[in-house]
N, C-alpha and C positions, 0 to 999 in steps of 0.2 A: 730468244727474241728475234723476230724477223728484221732485216735491214729496212731503213726507211724507203729505200729505192727499189726494194724487191718487187719484181713483177712489172716495173715501169719500163717503158721503151727507152732505148738509148738513141741519141741523135748521131747519125753518120756524118762524116765531114761534108759530104755532098748536100745532105739535108740542112746542115748548118749554113752552108754557103747560100743555098736557095732562100732560106728564111731570112737570113741576115740581109741579103740584097733586096728582098721584098720589103722589109721594114725600112731600109734606107731609101728606096724609091718613093715610099709613101710619105716620109716625114723628115728625111735627112739624118736621122739618128744612126750613128755608126756603132756597131757592136764589134768589138775587137776580137781577133782570133782567139785570144786567151780567155774569152768569156763564153765559149761553147758550153762549158759545164754549167755556168750560171743560167744561160739561156735555156738549156734543157730543163733545169729544175723549175725555173719560173713559168715555163709553158706547160709543165705536166698538168696543173689544175685545169688549163684550157682544154687539153685533150680529154681529160676525165669528164669535164662538163659536157663535152660534145659527143662522148662515146666513141672517140677515134683512137685506133690502136697504135699508130706509129706516126712519126713526124713527116714522112713523105705524104701520107694521106692528109695530114693537117695542112701542109703546104698547098695541096690541090684544093682543099676547102677554102683557103684564103684567096686562091686565084679564081675559082669558078663557082662557088656556092652563092645562092641568092642572098645569103646573110653575110657575105664576105666583108663588106664595109664595116659592119658592126663588130665582127669578130676581129678584124685588123685593129680596130680601136682598142678592143679588150686585150689583144696581144701586146700592143705598144704600152698600154697601161701596166701590164704585168712586168714589162722589161725596164720600166723607169721608176724612179723614186720621187716622192713628193714631199720630202722632209723640209719643213720650214717653220717659222714662228714669227710672232710680232716683234717689231723693232730689231730685226736682224741687222748686223753690221752697223752698230750705233755711230761709229766715227763718220761713216759715209752719210748717214741720215743727218747727223749734226751739220756737216758741210752743206748738205741740201737745204736744211732749214735756215742756217745762218748766212749762207753765201749765195745760193741760187734763188731762193724765194724773193729776196729783195730785188734782184735783177729782173725776175719775171714780173713782179708787181709793177715796176717802172716800165718795163718793155710793153706790157699788155694793158697799161692804164687806159688807153684810148678805147679798147674793146671791153675791158673788165670781164674777160673770158679766159679761162685757164683749162687746159686739157693735159692730163697725165695718162700714160699707158704703162701698165704693169704686164709685160710680155712674158708668158710662162708663169702665170700668177699662182699656180697650184691651188691650194684651198683658200686663198683670199687674204691671208694675213698681211702680205705686202701692200696690196691695194688699200686695205683698211688702215694700215699704218700711215700711208701717205696722206689719206684723207684726215686722219687725226693730227698729223703734223701741220696740215693747212689750217685746221681749226685752231691749233695751238698758236700759230703765228698771228692770228687776228687780222691778217692782211686781206683776206678774200671773203669775208663773211657775207657781203652782199653782191658777190660776183657770180657769174655763170660758171660753175665749176663741175667738171666731171673727171673721175678717175676710172679708166676702163681696165679691167683685168681680163686677160685671155689665156686660155690653156688648151692643149691638145686633148686633155682628158675630160670627158663629160662628168665622170664620177666626182672628181675634185671640184668641178664647177658647181655641182649640186651642194657640196659642203660649203663652198664660198657663199652661195646665195642664202643658205640657211643662217650663216653668220654666228653659229654657236661653237664655242671652243672650250677645251679643257686645260688643265695645268701645263701640259707640255707645250702647247702653242703660246702660252702666256709667260713662259719662264724668264723672258728678258724684258717684260713689260714693267716700266716703273710703277710703283704702287699708286702714285697720285693720278697717273693716266688710266690705270685700271679702274680707279674709283670714278673718274670723270667720264669715261667713254664706253663703259660696259654696264649692263644690268644683269641681275641674277637670272639664270635659266635652268635651275635644277641643281641637284647635288654635284658640286665641283664643276659646274658649267656656268658660263656667262654668255651673253649675247651682245653684239655690237649695237650701240645706241642708234635709234632710228635716224637722227639727223646726220650721223656719219654715213649710214647706209644710203641715205638719199643722194649722196654725192658719188656713190660707187655703183658701177654696173659691170656685168660679166658676160663674156661671149666665147663661144667655141671657135678656135682659130689654130690653123696649122701654119707655123712660121715659115715652112718651106713652100707654102702655096702662094706663089707670087701674084697670081690673078686674084685670088680670094682676099689678099691683103689690101686690095683697093677699097674694101668695105670698112677698113679700120680708119677712123677719123685722124686727120693730122693732129699731132700732139706737140706740146711745148717741151715735154720731158718724157723720155722712155727709160724705164727701169727694166733691164733684161739681165738679171743677176743669176749666175750659176745655171745658165741654160746652154751657153756655147760649149760647155764641157761635153755635151752629148754629140757634137757635130764634128765631122772632119773638115779639112781646109775648104773644100769646095762648097760644102753646105754652109759653113760659116760665112763665106763670101756672099752666098745667096741670101742668107738671113739678114746680114748687115745691109745688103742692098734694099731689102724690104723695109728695114727700120729707117734707113736714111730717107727713103721715099715718103715714109709716113711721119717724119719729123718736120716741123716747121723750120724754114731756114733760120739758123741761129739757135735751134733747139738743142737740148742736151741729151746725151746717152750715158747712162750709168750702168756699168757692168759689175759683176762680182769681183772681189779682190784677187781671186786666183785667175782672172781673165784679163786679156788685153788685146789690142788690135795690131800688135807687132807682126810683121810679115804678111799682113793681109792687104796692104795697099788700099785700105778703105778710105773713102773720101770724108774723113772726119779730122777735126783739129783737136789736138790735146790741150786741155785747159788745166792749168795748175791753180787749184784753190789752196787756201791756207791749210785745210784739213784733208784734202783728197785730190786725186787726179780724175778728171771726167773727160768725156769727149763731146764735141759740138759739131753739128752740121754747119758748114760755112754759110754766111749770109749770101743772099743773091747779089749779083753785081748791081751796084747802084743803090743799095739800101735794103731795108727789111722787107719781108713779105711773108705771107702765110700760104 
């Protein structure tokens, strides 16, 4: 039986450095030295799809071909994972529902407007989860509400907009919420209910694109969970600067439980909730502002 990698090109150390640096310059994602093997294998299908024989030629394609932008997106998509599911990290969501939503209701009572941003939303489970939690609270039914989900991958955004999911994405969804917020969509498939979808929109966005981030509306809360793990220190600082800029003064940032802002010198306050630790952009001097 032939080996699975038989006949496939190997990546030289110089090719690895060139490709790694090209990906980093594009989106800030850092590929560590010990991931050369992984990078080589995840990019093989791209070389085969393009009929390219070696990684040096692939790097030149990414730099100079007319289709380089689309191919760079495909390469980054191959190098990252998009594993997620509804109601992920329930303790944090409980703190959001029970402790932050009452604060936001009181704070925004004069505008009756609420904006949430799911940054790095993958296939949409987190953005829809947040909209369902808002529905469950009963606090914002007649408010102007929008949950924006953004991601670097156009492929997962297509899945998010379709809003149809199978058992893996639903494995942590409480049965009563599954009954309340989904409708059947075929064998072992469900679709998010239309009134939940009406509160959620999706857009393509590179968190490292500081200028492009100006198109993201100011938000009251940003969820950016399990995204920072892909960035080095410099890229984390750049992304946190973007998030801070797009948060309303006094707005909250929620990270994944394996992430924190230690050593980053970021301009965020640590807020101790009963059930979690979150970050907050300080208020403007003299009071609140949006």
